[in-house]
C-alpha positions as CSV (number, residue, x, y, z in Angstrom):
1,X,-0.1,-0.2,-0.2
2,X,1.3,3.3,-0.7
3,X,2.0,5.3,2.0
4,X,-0.6,8.3,1.1
5,X,-3.6,6.0,0.9
6,X,-2.8,4.4,4.0
7,X,-2.3,7.8,6.1
8,X,-5.2,8.5,4.0
9,X,-7.4,6.0,5.9
10,X,-5.4,6.5,8.9
11,X,-6.7,10.3,9.4
12,X,-10.5,9.0,8.4
13,X,-10.4,6.4,11.0
14,X,-9.5,8.7,13.8
15,X,-11.8,11.6,12.8
16,X,-14.3,8.8,12.4
17,X,-13.6,7.4,16.3
18,X,-13.6,11.3,17.7
19,X,-17.5,11.9,15.7
20,X,-18.7,8.5,16.9
21,X,-17.7,10.1,21.0
22,X,-19.7,13.1,19.9
23,X,-22.8,11.0,18.2
24,X,-23.7,8.9,20.4
25,X,-24.6,11.7,22.8
26,X,-26.4,14.1,19.9
27,X,-30.0,14.4,20.5
28,X,-32.8,13.1,18.1
29,X,-33.3,17.1,17.1
30,X,-30.1,17.5,16.3
31,X,-29.2,14.4,14.0
32,X,-33.3,14.9,12.4
33,X,-32.2,17.9,11.7
34,X,-29.0,17.0,9.8
35,X,-31.0,13.7,7.8
36,X,-34.1,16.6,6.9
37,X,-31.4,18.9,5.4
38,X,-29.8,16.1,3.7
39,X,-32.7,15.1,1.6
40,X,-33.4,18.5,0.6
41,X,-29.8,19.1,-0.7
42,X,-30.2,16.1,-2.9
43,X,-33.8,17.1,-4.1
44,X,-31.9,20.7,-4.8
45,X,-29.3,19.1,-6.7
46,X,-30.9,16.4,-9.1
47,X,-29.7,18.1,-12.4
48,X,-25.5,17.6,-10.9
49,X,-26.8,14.3,-9.6
50,X,-27.9,12.7,-12.8
51,X,-24.7,14.7,-14.6
52,X,-22.3,13.1,-12.4
53,X,-23.8,9.8,-12.7
54,X,-24.3,9.8,-16.0
55,X,-20.5,10.1,-16.2
56,X,-20.5,7.1,-14.4
57,X,-22.8,5.2,-16.9
58,X,-20.5,6.3,-19.8
59,X,-17.5,4.7,-18.0
60,X,-19.4,1.2,-17.1
61,X,-20.6,0.8,-20.4
62,X,-17.0,1.5,-21.9
63,X,-15.8,-0.8,-19.3
64,X,-18.7,-3.7,-20.1
65,X,-20.8,-3.9,-17.1
66,X,-23.7,-6.2,-17.8
67,X,-26.8,-4.7,-17.6
68,X,-27.8,-5.5,-14.5
69,X,-24.8,-3.8,-13.2
70,X,-25.9,-0.8,-14.9
71,X,-29.3,-1.1,-14.0
72,X,-28.3,-0.8,-10.2
73,X,-25.7,2.2,-11.4
74,X,-28.2,4.5,-12.8
75,X,-29.9,6.9,-11.4
76,X,-32.8,9.5,-12.6
77,X,-35.0,11.7,-10.9
78,X,-37.8,9.4,-9.9
79,X,-34.7,7.3,-7.8
80,X,-33.3,10.5,-6.4
81,X,-36.4,11.8,-5.0
82,X,-36.8,8.2,-3.6
83,X,-33.5,8.4,-1.7
84,X,-34.2,11.9,-0.4
85,X,-37.9,10.7,0.5
86,X,-35.8,8.0,2.4
87,X,-34.0,10.2,4.2
88,X,-37.0,11.9,5.3
89,X,-38.5,8.2,6.5
90,X,-35.1,8.0,8.9
91,X,-36.0,11.2,10.2
92,X,-39.5,10.4,11.1
93,X,-38.4,7.1,13.0
94,X,-37.8,6.7,16.7
95,X,-34.4,6.9,18.0
96,X,-33.1,3.9,18.5
97,X,-30.4,5.1,20.8
98,X,-31.0,5.0,24.9
99,X,-34.0,2.7,24.9
100,X,-34.2,0.7,28.1
101,X,-34.7,-2.7,26.3
102,X,-35.3,-4.2,29.9
103,X,-35.4,-3.1,33.5
104,X,-35.6,-5.1,36.7
105,X,-34.5,-5.0,40.2
106,X,-32.4,-7.9,42.4
107,X,-33.3,-8.7,46.1
108,X,-29.9,-6.9,47.4
109,X,-31.8,-3.7,45.9
110,X,-29.9,-3.0,42.5
111,X,-31.5,-1.5,39.6
112,X,-30.5,-3.0,36.2
113,X,-31.5,-1.9,32.6
114,X,-30.3,-3.0,29.2
115,X,-30.1,-0.1,27.3
116,X,-29.3,0.5,23.5
117,X,-26.1,2.6,22.2
118,X,-24.4,2.9,19.4
119,X,-22.1,0.3,17.4
120,X,-19.6,3.2,17.1
121,X,-18.0,4.1,13.6
122,X,-19.4,1.7,10.5
123,X,-17.4,0.8,7.5
124,X,-19.5,0.2,4.4
125,X,-17.9,-1.1,1.2
126,X,-20.1,-0.8,-1.5
127,X,-19.9,-1.4,-5.7
128,X,-22.6,-0.2,-8.2
129,X,-25.4,1.4,-5.7
130,X,-24.8,5.0,-5.5
131,X,-28.1,5.1,-3.3
132,X,-26.6,3.4,-0.6
133,X,-24.6,6.5,0.2
134,X,-27.6,8.3,1.5
135,X,-29.1,5.3,2.7
136,X,-26.1,4.5,5.0
137,X,-25.2,8.2,5.7
138,X,-28.2,8.4,7.4
139,X,-29.3,5.1,9.3
140,X,-25.4,6.0,10.8
141,X,-26.0,8.6,11.7
142,X,-30.0,8.3,13.0
143,X,-28.4,5.8,15.3
144,X,-25.9,7.8,16.7
145,X,-22.7,6.0,14.6
146,X,-20.0,7.6,12.8
147,X,-19.9,6.4,9.1
148,X,-17.0,6.0,6.6
149,X,-18.1,5.0,3.1
150,X,-16.2,3.4,0.2
151,X,-18.2,3.4,-2.8
152,X,-16.8,1.5,-5.7
153,X,-15.3,2.8,-9.0
154,X,-18.2,2.5,-11.1
155,X,-20.5,4.7,-9.1
156,X,-17.6,7.3,-8.1
157,X,-18.8,10.5,-9.6
158,X,-22.3,9.9,-8.7
159,X,-21.8,8.6,-4.9
160,X,-18.9,12.0,-4.3
161,X,-22.0,14.0,-5.7
162,X,-24.8,12.3,-3.0
163,X,-22.5,12.7,-0.7
164,X,-21.3,16.3,-0.9
165,X,-25.1,17.0,-0.1
166,X,-24.6,15.1,3.6
167,X,-21.5,16.5,4.1
168,X,-23.0,20.0,3.6
169,X,-26.0,18.9,6.0
170,X,-23.5,17.7,8.5
171,X,-21.7,21.4,8.5
172,X,-24.8,23.2,8.4
173,X,-26.1,21.1,11.7
174,X,-23.1,21.9,13.6
175,X,-22.2,17.9,13.7
176,X,-18.7,16.9,13.3
177,X,-16.9,16.6,10.1
178,X,-16.4,13.2,10.6
179,X,-19.9,12.1,11.3
180,X,-20.3,10.7,7.7
181,X,-16.9,10.0,5.1
182,X,-16.4,8.8,1.5
183,X,-12.7,7.6,0.9
184,X,-11.5,9.9,-1.4
185,X,-9.7,7.7,-3.8
186,X,-10.4,4.7,-6.1
187,X,-7.2,3.1,-5.1
188,X,-8.6,-0.5,-4.2
189,X,-5.6,-0.6,-1.4
190,X,-8.0,1.4,0.6
191,X,-10.3,-1.5,1.0
192,X,-7.8,-3.5,2.3
193,X,-7.1,-1.2,5.2
194,X,-10.6,-0.7,5.8
195,X,-11.1,-4.2,6.7
196,X,-7.9,-4.2,9.0
197,X,-8.8,-1.0,11.5
198,X,-9.6,-2.4,14.3
199,X,-8.8,0.4,16.2
200,X,-11.0,2.8,14.6
201,X,-13.8,0.3,12.8
202,X,-16.3,-1.3,14.7
203,X,-18.3,-3.5,12.2
204,X,-17.8,-4.1,8.0
205,X,-21.0,-3.9,5.5
206,X,-20.5,-5.3,2.2
207,X,-23.1,-4.5,-0.4
208,X,-22.0,-5.8,-3.7
209,X,-21.4,-8.9,-5.8
210,X,-20.0,-12.2,-4.7
211,X,-16.1,-11.5,-5.0
212,X,-16.4,-8.2,-2.9
213,X,-18.4,-10.0,-0.3
214,X,-16.1,-13.2,-0.5
215,X,-12.9,-10.6,-0.1
216,X,-14.3,-9.0,2.9
217,X,-15.2,-12.3,4.6
218,X,-11.8,-13.4,3.9
219,X,-10.0,-10.6,4.9
220,X,-11.5,-8.6,7.7
221,X,-10.5,-8.1,11.1
222,X,-13.7,-6.7,12.0
223,X,-17.3,-7.9,12.5
224,X,-19.6,-7.9,9.4
225,X,-22.9,-7.8,8.1
226,X,-23.3,-9.9,5.0
227,X,-25.0,-11.8,2.7
228,X,-23.1,-13.6,0.0
229,X,-25.8,-14.2,-2.5
230,X,-29.5,-14.0,-2.8
231,X,-30.9,-17.3,-4.4
232,X,-34.0,-16.4,-3.3
233,X,-36.9,-19.1,-4.0
234,X,-41.2,-18.6,-4.5
235,X,-42.4,-22.3,-4.1
236,X,-46.1,-22.2,-5.7
237,X,-48.0,-24.4,-4.0
238,X,-51.5,-26.2,-5.3
239,X,-53.6,-24.6,-3.4
240,X,-53.3,-20.9,-4.2
241,X,-55.0,-18.8,-6.6
242,X,-53.7,-19.2,-10.1
243,X,-54.3,-14.9,-10.9
244,X,-52.1,-14.6,-7.8
245,X,-49.6,-17.1,-7.9
246,X,-48.7,-15.5,-11.5
247,X,-48.6,-12.2,-10.4
248,X,-46.5,-12.7,-7.3
249,X,-44.0,-14.5,-9.5
250,X,-43.7,-12.3,-12.1
251,X,-43.1,-9.4,-9.9
252,X,-40.4,-11.4,-7.9
253,X,-38.6,-12.0,-10.9
254,X,-39.0,-9.5,-13.2
255,X,-39.6,-6.3,-11.6
256,X,-35.9,-5.8,-11.0
257,X,-33.4,-8.4,-11.9
258,X,-30.4,-7.3,-10.3
259,X,-31.4,-6.8,-6.8
260,X,-30.9,-9.6,-4.3
261,X,-34.3,-10.2,-3.3
262,X,-35.4,-11.1,-7.2
263,X,-36.6,-14.6,-7.1
264,X,-34.1,-17.2,-8.7
265,X,-35.8,-20.4,-8.1
266,X,-39.7,-21.0,-8.9
267,X,-40.7,-24.3,-6.8
268,X,-44.4,-25.4,-8.0
269,X,-46.4,-28.3,-6.8
270,X,-46.7,-30.9,-9.0
271,X,-50.3,-30.5,-8.6
272,X,-49.9,-27.3,-9.9
273,X,-48.4,-27.4,-12.8
274,X,-52.1,-28.1,-15.2
275,X,-53.6,-24.9,-13.3
276,X,-50.7,-22.4,-12.9
277,X,-48.0,-22.9,-15.0
278,X,-48.7,-22.2,-17.8
279,X,-50.3,-18.1,-17.5
280,X,-47.3,-18.0,-15.2
281,X,-44.6,-19.2,-18.3
282,X,-47.1,-16.7,-20.8
283,X,-46.2,-13.6,-18.5
284,X,-42.6,-14.5,-17.7
285,X,-41.9,-15.1,-21.5
286,X,-43.9,-11.8,-22.3
287,X,-41.9,-10.1,-19.7
288,X,-38.1,-11.0,-21.6
289,X,-37.6,-13.7,-19.0
290,X,-35.3,-16.9,-20.3
291,X,-36.8,-20.1,-18.2
292,X,-34.9,-23.1,-17.6
293,X,-36.7,-26.3,-16.1
294,X,-36.1,-29.4,-15.3
295,X,-37.0,-32.5,-16.9
296,X,-40.5,-32.6,-16.4
297,X,-41.3,-28.7,-16.8
298,X,-39.4,-29.0,-20.1
299,X,-42.1,-31.7,-21.2
300,X,-44.7,-29.6,-20.0
301,X,-43.7,-26.7,-22.3
302,X,-41.0,-26.8,-25.3
303,X,-40.2,-23.3,-24.1
304,X,-38.4,-24.3,-21.5
305,X,-34.4,-24.6,-21.9
306,X,-32.9,-27.6,-19.8
307,X,-31.7,-26.5,-16.1
308,X,-28.4,-28.1,-15.1
309,X,-27.8,-28.9,-11.7
310,X,-25.4,-25.9,-11.6
311,X,-28.8,-23.4,-11.8
312,X,-30.1,-24.4,-8.9
313,X,-27.4,-22.7,-7.0
314,X,-26.7,-19.7,-9.2
315,X,-27.8,-15.9,-8.5
316,X,-28.7,-14.7,-12.2
317,X,-29.0,-11.1,-11.3
318,X,-30.6,-11.0,-14.9
319,X,-34.1,-12.1,-16.9
320,X,-33.6,-15.5,-16.2
321,X,-35.5,-17.9,-13.8
322,X,-35.3,-21.7,-12.9
323,X,-38.4,-24.1,-12.4
324,X,-38.3,-27.3,-11.0
325,X,-41.8,-29.5,-9.6
326,X,-41.5,-30.8,-5.9
327,X,-44.6,-33.1,-4.4
328,X,-45.0,-31.0,-1.7
329,X,-44.5,-28.6,0.9
330,X,-41.6,-30.7,3.0
331,X,-39.8,-31.0,-0.7
332,X,-40.0,-27.7,-1.5
333,X,-38.2,-26.6,2.2
334,X,-35.5,-29.3,1.5
335,X,-34.5,-27.8,-2.0
336,X,-34.3,-24.3,-0.5
337,X,-32.5,-25.2,2.9
338,X,-30.1,-26.9,0.6
339,X,-29.8,-24.6,-2.7
340,X,-30.7,-21.8,-1.1
341,X,-28.9,-19.1,1.1
342,X,-30.7,-17.9,3.8
343,X,-31.6,-14.7,2.0
344,X,-35.5,-14.9,0.9
345,X,-38.2,-17.3,0.1
346,X,-41.7,-16.9,-0.2
347,X,-44.6,-19.7,-0.9
348,X,-48.0,-18.7,-2.4
349,X,-50.6,-20.9,-1.1
350,X,-54.5,-20.5,0.7
351,X,-53.8,-23.2,3.3
352,X,-52.7,-21.5,6.5
353,X,-51.2,-24.6,7.8
354,X,-49.0,-25.2,4.7
355,X,-48.1,-21.7,5.0
356,X,-47.1,-21.7,8.9
357,X,-44.9,-25.2,7.7
358,X,-42.8,-23.1,4.9
359,X,-42.3,-20.6,7.6
360,X,-41.2,-22.1,10.4
361,X,-39.2,-25.0,7.9
362,X,-37.1,-22.2,5.7
363,X,-33.5,-20.8,7.4
364,X,-34.0,-17.7,5.9
365,X,-33.7,-14.5,7.0
366,X,-36.4,-13.3,5.6
367,X,-39.9,-15.8,4.6
368,X,-43.1,-14.4,3.1
369,X,-46.2,-15.8,2.6
370,X,-48.2,-15.0,-0.8
371,X,-46.3,-11.6,-1.3
372,X,-43.3,-11.3,-3.6
373,X,-39.7,-11.9,-2.6
374,X,-39.1,-8.1,-4.0
375,X,-40.2,-6.8,-0.8
376,X,-36.7,-7.7,0.9
377,X,-36.5,-4.5,1.2
378,X,-35.4,-2.2,4.9
379,X,-37.5,0.7,3.4
380,X,-41.1,-2.0,2.9
381,X,-40.5,-3.3,6.1
382,X,-41.1,0.4,7.9
383,X,-37.0,0.8,8.8
384,X,-36.8,3.8,6.5
385,X,-33.9,2.8,4.6
386,X,-32.0,-0.5,5.1
387,X,-27.6,-0.8,5.5
388,X,-27.8,-4.0,3.7
389,X,-29.3,-7.4,4.0
390,X,-27.3,-9.8,6.7
391,X,-28.2,-13.6,6.3
392,X,-25.7,-14.3,10.1
393,X,-27.2,-15.4,12.7
394,X,-25.2,-13.3,14.9
395,X,-26.7,-9.8,16.4
396,X,-28.2,-8.3,13.0
397,X,-30.3,-10.7,10.8
398,X,-32.5,-9.6,7.7
399,X,-32.5,-5.8,6.9
400,X,-30.4,-4.3,8.6
401,X,-32.0,-0.8,10.1
402,X,-31.4,1.5,12.9
403,X,-32.1,-1.1,15.2
404,X,-29.7,-3.2,14.3
405,X,-27.0,-0.3,14.2
406,X,-27.1,-0.3,17.9
407,X,-25.6,-2.4,20.8
408,X,-26.4,-2.9,24.4
409,X,-24.6,-1.9,27.6
410,X,-25.9,-2.3,31.1
411,X,-26.7,0.1,33.8
412,X,-26.6,-0.9,37.0
413,X,-27.9,1.5,40.1
414,X,-27.6,0.6,43.3
415,X,-27.3,2.3,47.4
416,X,-24.0,1.3,48.8
417,X,-24.6,-2.3,48.1
418,X,-21.3,-4.3,47.9
419,X,-21.0,-8.0,47.3
420,X,-20.4,-11.0,50.0
């Protein structure tokens, strides 16, 4: 690593650590003011952000980014307004800091409380989604955490333009400059430095493709919140409305194919094939989706291409879906728990008992009944936004929102007790 990059990261770490000490005790009013100012700044600078985004889009096409990556990268007025709306929603949420989670009295008179506190400094490493800049910055600030943002080279101009809006809001609100920082270089060695900054960063959140997440999981000396892949499933049971099943599958696959909550595999009850599958295939084909399937599904419809064993373990992030027929809910659960990534999986059925068996049986961080897997999003959960999806089972799981960006400490109050 060059000495200059190492020094840059050291300075950023020190500023973040100092800012975190202050942010932990900043009032809700001041934090909300800064977040609302950031939202206003983003709305006022839509043209500048779009112009910066166009630079990234042009460079991305020159680099040969896939359509899915370009879709994640692209910003328009609606997406930018949604970013600002997300910040406003964060400002309206209850402050997660200093909540009394539990309280009890001991026989010796000690009063013990479990109280929520910020994690400290959060490092976010992301690739082609510039909206993460606003979401992560706002969530970390509201939860009393300092943040270090390291956007990918693909979104450097877009993320920098959004960061400028956050930076100005921080200054106007009178908060430390280190409250939200962006790594000001495309040099990849900055990522390696972040992953070992144990003196300054308390948790790392990677947002990106498999190669990024694998690197973070392999090299990080710091705890991480992450998911490696989003191989999501929708299981259509025979006891379901054909129209509902078709609508859900089409949305789950095709609304946005490049997000981690997109369904990649459709599991369909053999008893539902005759009543449900034709309309689903028609809708998917009309929407431009490539359809792969097991042998039985190929026999049912000649439009279906052959699926290999690799397909069941593939996150396409493209308009491609694999279809497998299953005999019952248990077979669907077994397939998901074997081939899934414990991210998001859904069942479509009118049978409540089967739905409950599915919801309890899958090992997913998010399990849905009669709803699209594309709802795997902190904003859709009422969290305002999310800093990422975690499939780990320690601390945070599913959408990582405000509450998940806090930990707790015990406050013990006495009146002179000593331990015998």
